[in-house]
C-alpha positions as CSV (number, residue, x, y, z in Angstrom):
1,M,-46.9,-16.3,11.9
2,D,-44.9,-17.6,9.0
3,P,-44.0,-21.2,9.8
4,Q,-40.6,-20.7,8.3
5,T,-39.9,-17.9,10.8
6,D,-41.3,-19.8,13.8
7,P,-38.6,-20.4,16.4
8,A,-40.1,-23.8,17.1
9,H,-39.6,-24.7,13.4
10,A,-36.0,-23.7,13.6
11,I,-35.5,-25.8,16.7
12,A,-37.1,-28.7,14.9
13,L,-34.8,-28.4,12.0
14,L,-31.8,-28.2,14.3
15,Q,-33.0,-31.3,16.0
16,D,-33.3,-33.0,12.6
17,L,-29.8,-31.9,11.6
18,F,-28.5,-33.2,14.9
19,T,-30.3,-36.5,14.4
20,N,-29.0,-36.9,10.9
21,A,-25.4,-36.0,12.1
22,R,-25.8,-38.5,14.9
23,A,-27.1,-41.2,12.6
24,W,-24.3,-40.4,10.2
25,A,-21.8,-40.7,13.0
26,E,-23.3,-44.0,14.3
27,F,-23.3,-45.4,10.7
28,Y,-19.6,-44.7,10.3
29,F,-18.8,-45.9,13.8
30,N,-20.5,-49.2,13.0
31,M,-18.6,-49.3,9.7
32,L,-15.4,-48.8,11.6
33,L,-16.1,-52.1,13.4
34,R,-15.9,-53.9,10.0
35,P,-12.5,-55.2,9.1
36,W,-12.3,-53.5,5.7
37,I,-13.1,-50.2,7.1
38,R,-10.4,-50.5,9.7
39,Y,-8.0,-51.5,7.0
40,Q,-8.9,-48.4,5.0
41,V,-8.2,-46.2,8.1
42,V,-4.9,-48.0,8.6
43,I,-4.0,-47.5,4.9
44,A,-4.8,-43.8,5.1
45,L,-2.6,-43.4,8.2
46,V,0.2,-45.3,6.5
47,L,0.0,-43.2,3.4
48,F,0.0,-40.0,5.5
49,A,3.2,-41.2,7.2
50,L,4.7,-42.0,3.8
51,A,3.7,-38.5,2.5
52,W,5.2,-36.9,5.6
53,G,8.5,-38.8,5.1
54,A,8.6,-38.0,1.3
55,A,8.0,-34.3,1.9
56,R,10.7,-34.2,4.6
57,L,13.2,-35.7,2.1
58,A,12.1,-33.6,-0.9
59,R,11.9,-30.2,0.7
60,P,15.6,-29.5,1.0
61,R,16.3,-30.6,-2.5
62,L,13.4,-28.5,-3.9
63,H,14.6,-25.5,-1.8
64,D,18.2,-25.8,-3.3
65,W,16.8,-26.2,-6.8
66,M,14.6,-23.0,-6.3
67,R,17.6,-21.0,-5.1
68,A,19.4,-21.9,-8.3
69,R,16.6,-20.5,-10.5
70,E,17.8,-17.0,-10.8
71,G,16.0,-14.7,-13.3
72,W,12.7,-16.6,-13.2
73,P,9.5,-14.5,-13.2
74,R,8.0,-13.6,-9.8
75,W,4.8,-15.6,-10.4
76,R,6.7,-18.8,-11.0
77,M,8.7,-18.4,-7.8
78,R,5.4,-17.8,-5.9
79,V,4.0,-21.0,-7.3
80,L,7.1,-22.9,-6.3
81,V,6.9,-21.5,-2.8
82,I,3.3,-22.7,-2.5
83,I,4.3,-26.1,-3.7
84,H,7.3,-26.2,-1.3
85,R,5.0,-25.5,1.6
86,R,2.3,-28.0,0.6
87,L,4.5,-30.9,-0.4
88,R,3.1,-33.2,2.3
89,M,-0.5,-32.7,1.2
90,I,0.5,-33.1,-2.5
91,F,2.2,-36.4,-1.8
92,F,-0.7,-37.5,0.4
93,V,-3.3,-36.7,-2.3
94,S,-1.3,-38.5,-4.9
95,L,-0.8,-41.6,-2.8
96,M,-4.4,-41.7,-1.8
97,W,-5.8,-41.6,-5.3
98,L,-3.2,-44.1,-6.4
99,A,-4.4,-46.4,-3.6
100,V,-8.1,-45.9,-4.5
101,L,-7.5,-46.7,-8.2
102,V,-5.5,-49.8,-7.3
103,M,-8.1,-51.1,-4.8
104,R,-11.0,-50.5,-7.2
105,E,-9.2,-52.7,-9.7
106,I,-8.3,-55.6,-7.4
107,T,-11.4,-55.6,-5.0
108,W,-14.9,-54.4,-4.6
109,P,-15.7,-50.6,-4.7
110,S,-17.2,-50.7,-1.2
111,R,-13.8,-51.6,0.2
112,S,-12.3,-48.3,-1.0
113,Y,-15.3,-46.1,-0.1
114,L,-13.8,-44.5,2.9
115,L,-10.4,-44.0,1.1
116,A,-12.3,-42.2,-1.7
117,I,-13.9,-39.8,0.9
118,F,-10.4,-39.1,2.4
119,A,-9.0,-38.6,-1.1
120,N,-11.8,-36.2,-2.2
121,L,-11.5,-34.2,1.0
122,A,-7.7,-33.9,0.7
123,A,-7.8,-33.0,-3.0
124,A,-10.6,-30.4,-2.4
125,W,-8.6,-28.8,0.5
126,L,-5.5,-28.7,-1.6
127,F,-7.3,-27.1,-4.5
128,V,-8.8,-24.5,-2.2
129,V,-5.3,-23.6,-0.9
130,F,-3.9,-23.1,-4.3
131,A,-7.0,-21.1,-5.5
132,T,-7.1,-18.7,-2.5
133,R,-3.4,-17.8,-3.0
134,L,-4.5,-15.6,-5.8
135,I,-6.1,-13.3,-3.2
136,D,-3.6,-10.8,-1.8
137,N,-5.6,-9.6,1.2
138,P,-4.8,-11.9,4.2
139,L,-8.2,-11.4,5.9
140,L,-10.1,-12.0,2.7
141,R,-8.0,-15.0,1.8
142,S,-8.5,-16.6,5.1
143,T,-12.3,-16.0,5.0
144,V,-12.6,-17.5,1.5
145,R,-10.4,-20.4,2.4
146,Y,-12.2,-21.5,5.5
147,G,-15.6,-20.9,4.0
148,A,-14.7,-23.0,0.9
149,W,-13.3,-25.8,3.1
150,I,-16.6,-25.9,5.1
151,W,-18.8,-25.9,2.0
152,V,-16.7,-28.6,0.3
153,T,-16.6,-30.8,3.4
154,L,-20.4,-30.6,3.7
155,S,-20.8,-31.3,0.0
156,I,-18.6,-34.4,0.1
157,L,-20.3,-35.7,3.3
158,G,-23.8,-35.0,1.8
159,L,-24.9,-32.5,4.5
160,T,-25.6,-29.5,2.3
161,E,-29.4,-29.8,2.1
162,D,-29.8,-30.2,5.9
163,S,-27.5,-27.3,6.6
164,Q,-29.3,-25.1,4.0
165,R,-32.7,-25.8,5.6
166,L,-31.3,-25.0,9.0
167,L,-29.9,-21.6,7.8
168,E,-33.1,-20.7,6.0
169,S,-35.1,-21.3,9.2
170,M,-32.9,-18.8,11.1
171,A,-34.5,-15.6,9.9
172,I,-35.8,-12.1,10.9
173,T,-38.4,-10.0,9.1
174,L,-37.7,-6.3,8.4
175,G,-40.9,-4.9,6.9
176,E,-41.5,-6.8,3.7
177,M,-38.0,-8.3,3.6
178,R,-37.2,-11.6,5.2
179,L,-33.5,-11.9,6.2
180,T,-32.2,-15.4,6.7
181,A,-28.9,-16.7,7.7
182,W,-28.7,-18.5,4.4
183,L,-29.2,-15.2,2.6
184,L,-26.3,-13.7,4.7
185,V,-24.0,-16.6,3.8
186,Q,-24.9,-16.2,0.1
187,A,-24.3,-12.4,0.3
188,L,-21.0,-12.9,2.0
189,V,-19.8,-15.4,-0.7
190,I,-21.1,-13.4,-3.7
191,L,-19.7,-10.1,-2.3
192,T,-16.4,-11.7,-1.6
193,V,-16.2,-13.0,-5.2
194,T,-17.3,-9.7,-6.8
195,I,-15.0,-7.5,-4.7
196,A,-12.1,-9.8,-5.3
197,L,-12.8,-9.7,-9.1
198,A,-13.1,-5.9,-8.9
199,R,-9.8,-5.7,-7.0
200,F,-8.1,-7.8,-9.6
201,I,-9.5,-5.7,-12.5
202,A,-8.6,-2.4,-10.7
203,R,-5.0,-3.4,-10.0
204,T,-4.5,-4.7,-13.6
205,T,-6.0,-1.5,-15.1
206,A,-4.1,0.7,-12.7
207,N,-0.8,-0.8,-13.6
208,R,-1.5,-0.1,-17.3
209,I,-2.5,3.5,-16.6
210,R,0.7,4.1,-14.6
211,R,2.8,2.7,-17.5
212,N,1.2,5.1,-20.0
213,E,3.6,8.0,-20.3
214,D,1.1,10.1,-22.3
215,I,-1.0,10.6,-19.1
216,S,0.3,13.1,-16.6
217,P,1.0,11.8,-13.0
218,S,-1.9,13.7,-11.5
219,M,-4.4,12.4,-14.1
220,Q,-3.1,8.9,-13.5
221,V,-3.9,9.2,-9.8
222,L,-7.3,10.6,-10.6
223,A,-8.1,7.9,-13.1
224,V,-7.0,5.1,-10.7
225,K,-9.1,6.5,-7.8
226,F,-12.1,7.0,-10.0
227,L,-11.7,3.4,-11.4
228,Q,-11.4,2.0,-7.9
229,V,-14.5,3.7,-6.6
230,L,-16.5,2.7,-9.7
231,L,-15.5,-1.0,-9.7
232,Y,-15.9,-1.5,-5.9
233,G,-19.2,0.3,-5.9
234,A,-20.5,-1.7,-8.9
235,A,-19.2,-5.0,-7.2
236,F,-21.1,-4.1,-4.0
237,F,-24.4,-3.3,-5.6
238,I,-24.2,-6.1,-8.2
239,G,-23.5,-8.6,-5.4
240,L,-26.5,-7.4,-3.4
241,N,-28.7,-7.5,-6.5
242,M,-27.6,-11.1,-7.2
243,V,-28.5,-12.1,-3.7
244,G,-32.0,-10.6,-4.1
245,V,-31.7,-7.6,-1.8
246,D,-34.1,-4.8,-2.7
247,L,-31.9,-1.8,-3.5
248,T,-34.8,0.7,-3.4
249,G,-34.9,0.8,0.4
250,L,-31.2,0.8,0.6
251,A,-31.0,3.9,-1.6
252,V,-33.5,5.8,0.6
253,L,-31.6,4.7,3.7
254,S,-28.3,5.8,2.3
255,G,-29.7,9.2,1.3
256,A,-30.9,9.8,4.8
257,I,-27.6,8.7,6.3
258,G,-25.8,10.9,3.8
259,V,-27.8,14.0,4.9
260,G,-27.1,13.2,8.6
261,L,-23.4,12.6,8.0
262,G,-22.9,15.7,5.8
263,F,-23.1,18.0,8.8
264,G,-20.6,16.0,10.9
265,L,-18.2,15.3,8.1
266,Q,-17.8,18.7,6.5
267,K,-14.0,18.7,6.8
268,V,-13.7,15.2,5.4
269,V,-16.0,16.1,2.4
270,S,-14.0,19.4,2.0
271,N,-10.7,17.5,1.8
272,L,-12.2,15.0,-0.6
273,V,-13.5,17.7,-3.0
274,S,-10.2,19.6,-2.6
275,G,-8.3,16.4,-3.6
276,I,-10.4,16.1,-6.7
277,I,-9.8,19.8,-7.6
278,I,-6.0,19.3,-7.1
279,L,-6.0,16.3,-9.5
280,L,-8.1,18.1,-12.1
281,D,-6.2,21.4,-12.2
282,K,-2.8,19.6,-12.1
283,S,-1.3,22.1,-9.6
284,I,0.7,19.4,-7.9
285,K,1.7,15.9,-8.8
286,P,3.7,13.1,-7.3
287,G,7.4,14.0,-7.3
288,D,6.9,17.8,-7.1
289,V,9.0,19.7,-4.6
290,I,6.8,22.0,-2.5
291,S,7.1,24.4,0.4
292,L,4.1,25.0,2.6
293,G,4.8,27.1,5.7
294,E,7.9,25.5,7.3
295,T,7.4,22.2,5.5
296,F,9.7,21.6,2.6
297,G,9.8,18.3,0.7
298,W,8.6,16.4,-2.3
299,I,5.2,14.8,-2.8
300,N,5.2,11.1,-2.2
301,A,1.5,10.3,-2.9
302,L,-1.8,12.0,-3.4
303,G,-4.6,10.6,-1.3
304,A,-8.3,11.2,-1.1
305,R,-8.0,13.1,2.2
306,Y,-4.4,14.2,2.4
307,V,-1.1,14.6,0.4
308,S,2.0,12.8,1.7
309,V,5.0,15.1,1.7
310,V,8.4,13.6,2.5
311,T,11.2,15.9,3.8
312,R,14.9,15.5,3.5
313,D,15.2,14.2,7.1
314,G,12.9,11.3,6.4
315,R,9.8,12.8,8.0
316,E,6.5,12.3,6.2
317,Y,3.9,15.0,6.6
318,L,0.2,14.3,5.8
319,V,-1.0,17.7,4.7
320,P,-4.9,17.9,4.3
321,N,-6.0,18.7,0.8
322,E,-7.9,21.7,2.0
323,D,-4.7,23.4,3.2
324,L,-3.2,23.0,-0.2
325,I,-6.2,24.7,-1.8
326,T,-6.7,27.6,0.6
327,G,-3.1,28.2,1.7
328,Q,-0.1,29.7,-0.2
329,L,1.9,26.9,-1.7
330,V,5.3,27.1,-3.4
331,N,5.7,24.4,-6.1
332,W,9.4,24.4,-7.0
333,S,8.8,22.1,-10.0
334,H,5.2,23.0,-11.2
335,S,5.8,24.1,-14.8
336,S,9.6,23.7,-14.9
337,D,12.2,21.7,-13.1
338,F,14.7,24.6,-13.2
339,V,15.3,26.3,-9.8
340,R,17.5,29.3,-9.2
341,L,19.4,29.6,-6.0
342,D,21.2,32.7,-4.6
343,I,24.1,32.8,-2.2
344,F,25.8,35.9,-0.8
345,F,29.5,36.4,0.1
346,G,32.1,39.2,0.5
347,T,35.8,39.7,-0.3
348,S,38.4,42.2,0.7
349,Y,38.7,45.6,-0.9
350,D,42.2,44.7,-1.9
351,D,41.0,41.9,-4.2
352,D,40.1,42.6,-7.9
353,P,36.3,42.4,-8.2
354,H,36.6,41.2,-11.9
355,A,38.8,38.3,-10.8
356,V,36.4,37.5,-7.9
357,R,33.4,37.4,-10.2
358,R,35.3,35.1,-12.7
359,L,36.5,32.7,-10.0
360,A,33.0,32.6,-8.4
361,I,31.4,31.6,-11.7
362,E,34.1,29.0,-12.5
363,A,33.7,27.5,-9.0
364,A,29.9,27.3,-9.3
365,T,30.1,25.8,-12.8
366,G,32.5,23.1,-11.5
367,V,29.9,21.7,-9.0
368,K,28.1,18.6,-10.4
369,R,24.5,19.6,-10.1
370,V,24.9,23.2,-11.2
371,L,23.7,23.9,-14.7
372,S,26.1,25.5,-17.2
373,H,23.6,25.4,-20.2
374,P,21.2,26.9,-21.0
375,K,21.1,28.8,-17.7
376,T,24.7,29.7,-16.6
377,P,25.8,31.0,-13.2
378,V,26.2,34.8,-12.8
379,C,27.9,36.9,-10.2
380,H,27.2,40.6,-9.4
381,I,28.3,43.2,-6.9
382,V,25.4,44.2,-4.7
383,G,27.2,46.8,-2.4
384,F,30.2,48.1,-0.6
385,G,30.0,47.0,3.0
386,D,31.9,48.3,6.0
387,S,34.5,45.5,5.8
388,S,34.0,43.9,2.4
389,V,32.8,44.2,-1.2
390,D,29.4,42.2,-1.2
391,Y,28.5,39.9,-4.1
392,I,25.6,37.7,-5.0
393,L,26.1,34.4,-6.9
394,R,23.1,33.0,-8.8
395,F,23.0,29.5,-10.3
396,W,20.4,27.0,-11.5
397,I,19.7,23.4,-10.9
398,S,17.2,21.0,-12.6
399,D,16.8,18.4,-9.8
400,P,15.2,20.1,-6.7
401,T,14.3,16.7,-5.4
402,G,18.0,16.2,-4.7
403,G,17.9,18.9,-2.0
404,L,18.7,22.6,-1.8
405,T,20.8,22.9,1.3
406,N,23.4,20.4,0.1
407,I,23.9,22.1,-3.2
408,R,24.4,25.4,-1.5
409,G,27.0,23.8,0.7
410,D,28.8,22.3,-2.2
411,V,29.0,25.7,-3.9
412,Y,30.3,27.4,-0.8
413,L,33.0,24.8,-0.5
414,A,33.9,25.3,-4.2
415,L,34.2,29.1,-3.5
416,W,36.4,28.5,-0.5
417,D,38.8,26.3,-2.4
418,A,38.9,28.7,-5.4
419,F,39.6,31.7,-3.1
420,K,42.3,29.9,-1.2
421,A,44.0,28.8,-4.4
422,N,44.0,32.4,-5.7
423,D,44.7,34.3,-2.5
424,I,41.3,35.9,-2.3
425,S,40.6,36.9,1.3
426,I,37.2,36.8,2.9
427,P,37.3,39.6,5.5
428,F,35.5,39.8,8.9
429,P,34.4,42.9,10.8
430,Q,37.2,44.5,12.8
431,R,36.8,47.2,15.5
432,E,39.5,49.4,17.2
433,V,39.1,50.1,20.9
434,R,41.2,53.0,22.4
435,V,41.6,53.4,26.2
436,L,42.3,57.1,27.2
437,D,44.2,58.3,30.3
438,D,42.0,60.2,32.9
439,R,44.3,63.3,33.0
440,A,44.6,63.5,29.3
441,D,40.9,63.1,29.0
442,A,40.4,65.9,31.6
443,A,42.7,68.3,29.8
444,E,40.9,67.7,26.6
445,T,37.5,68.4,28.2
446,G,38.7,71.7,29.9
447,G,39.6,70.2,33.4
448,I,36.2,68.7,34.0
449,L,36.3,64.9,34.5
450,Q,33.6,63.2,32.7
451,P,31.7,60.6,34.7
């Protein structure tokens, strides 16, 4: 058995680490009995109280000053917010290093040894706080922050080598690969750094792609998705390679897993491939107004598995990509933003149809969203009904995202006002009911009463 994988060896290293930690604790406890060590602890506590008081006085003034800085870039305001929240630590680190420098000038270096440790720890923790604020993901930021704090603390206290030996002793063997706790820690740190770097590059590049007006919206989405997959995949495999993990076995394992999952994830793969086809053929893009069955709305976002469609009533439908490929889809703004709408109405036979057509066109043209050029409204007679002369009014709009029902309602109101102002009547069906007397009915039917 490999001595490094022997559990007894790990226990012995743990005992050595415990012994060293105990010796370190006894050493510093004995140092606390010395007058100058106690003075340094008291000085640190006094400086912490002064930092707390200074931060309490400075926070309101800094807050008021920040509120007066209108028009500043967002990143500057974020830095000021971080400084506002960490004023106490900033004052404490400044006072501690000032005290260390003064004591090193007026007395022996050993009499400021403990203060230097406190100052290094506080400064390192403050630096970690500011550095991790660059990470947007809360979980990733917390993981990096606490991991960095632990590593910095061990480095300042001189316990890194003992901790590393302990983590290397905690290992399992998988074939020819020896997996240690130290290797897992390294992998976690390197993967975190590489993925954070890939995330930063992906977001920066994605913003530039979205600002490029020469690229269509669908191609922008495709380019951003492809870039994210490429960067995150490269970060993952590069991180594992830097740690020393053999990627050959991982490739074989991933292939076997892919074959097994292919049968159970057919719908997921189908939606993924359908999403890529949608982006490539540019059939739909963000902002298009579509109708799919009873769902009518505009496309909010294109995802890898579904398309987000927002309706006029605020509902958001997640339509699978496969349904958009296999089903009949109406894209109201695919090749052109022009949309024609038809409304039907009728007027009395006593009204002049030429005047009715002219008033209908003028009423539709007066509505704000209705186009008057290059596509003008038209009105035609479509039939002579039982109670009215029937017309169809056709008009065009160029902003279907603004809604269709509301523009129809506006045109109907304009027609109503125009007809009222010009004495054009809108008839309704009328029926005449006659009640006949029984005798008269019998005389008309030859004396035979009808049941």
